[in-house]
C-alpha positions in Angstrom: 220.9 -30.2 -2.7 219.2 -28.2 -5.4 215.9 -28.0 -3.4 217.7 -27.0 -0.2 219.5 -24.2 -2.0 216.3 -23.0 -3.6 214.5 -23.0 -0.2 217.4 -20.9 1.3 217.4 -18.5 -1.7 213.7 -18.0 -1.4 214.0 -17.4 2.4 216.7 -14.8 1.6 214.6 -13.2 -1.0 211.7 -12.9 1.4 214.0 -11.4 4.0 215.0 -8.8 1.5 211.4 -8.1 0.6 210.7 -7.4 4.3 213.7 -5.1 4.5 212.6 -3.2 1.4 208.9 -2.9 2.4 209.0 -2.7 6.2 212.6 -2.0 7.1 212.6 -5.3 9.1 215.6 -7.6 8.8 214.1 -10.8 10.2 217.4 -12.6 10.4 218.9 -9.8 12.4 215.8 -9.6 14.6 216.0 -13.3 15.4 219.7 -13.5 16.0 220.4 -10.2 17.9 221.5 -7.9 15.1 223.2 -8.1 11.7 226.7 -8.3 13.2 225.9 -11.3 15.5 227.8 -14.5 14.6 224.6 -16.5 13.9 223.3 -13.7 11.6 226.5 -13.6 9.7 226.4 -17.4 9.4 222.8 -17.4 8.0 223.7 -14.6 5.5 226.7 -16.6 4.4 224.7 -19.9 4.0 222.0 -18.1 2.0 224.7 -16.4 -0.2 226.3 -19.8 -0.8 222.9 -21.2 -1.7 222.5 -18.4 -4.2 225.8 -19.2 -5.8 224.8 -22.9 -6.0 221.4 -21.9 -7.5 223.2 -20.0 -10.3 224.4 -23.4 -11.6 220.8 -24.3 -12.2 220.7 -21.8 -15.0 223.4 -23.6 -17.0 222.4 -27.2 -16.5 220.7 -29.3 -19.1 217.3 -30.4 -18.1 216.5 -34.1 -18.1 213.3 -34.7 -20.1 210.7 -37.0 -18.6 210.0 -40.1 -20.7 206.9 -39.7 -22.8 
């Protein structure tokens, strides 16, 4: 679950990078605008992945056996 969340967060970050640099919202372009149901679903899933990924900041790391 952690890896999936990180992949989605990275995808969202790359989408924001494209918006910032080129004014291209790739999600909106693929799913017919930012108000389309599928676009909103993708934005919601990426947002939930971001919330999940915040928990990674507060977890104890398991150390590998040496």
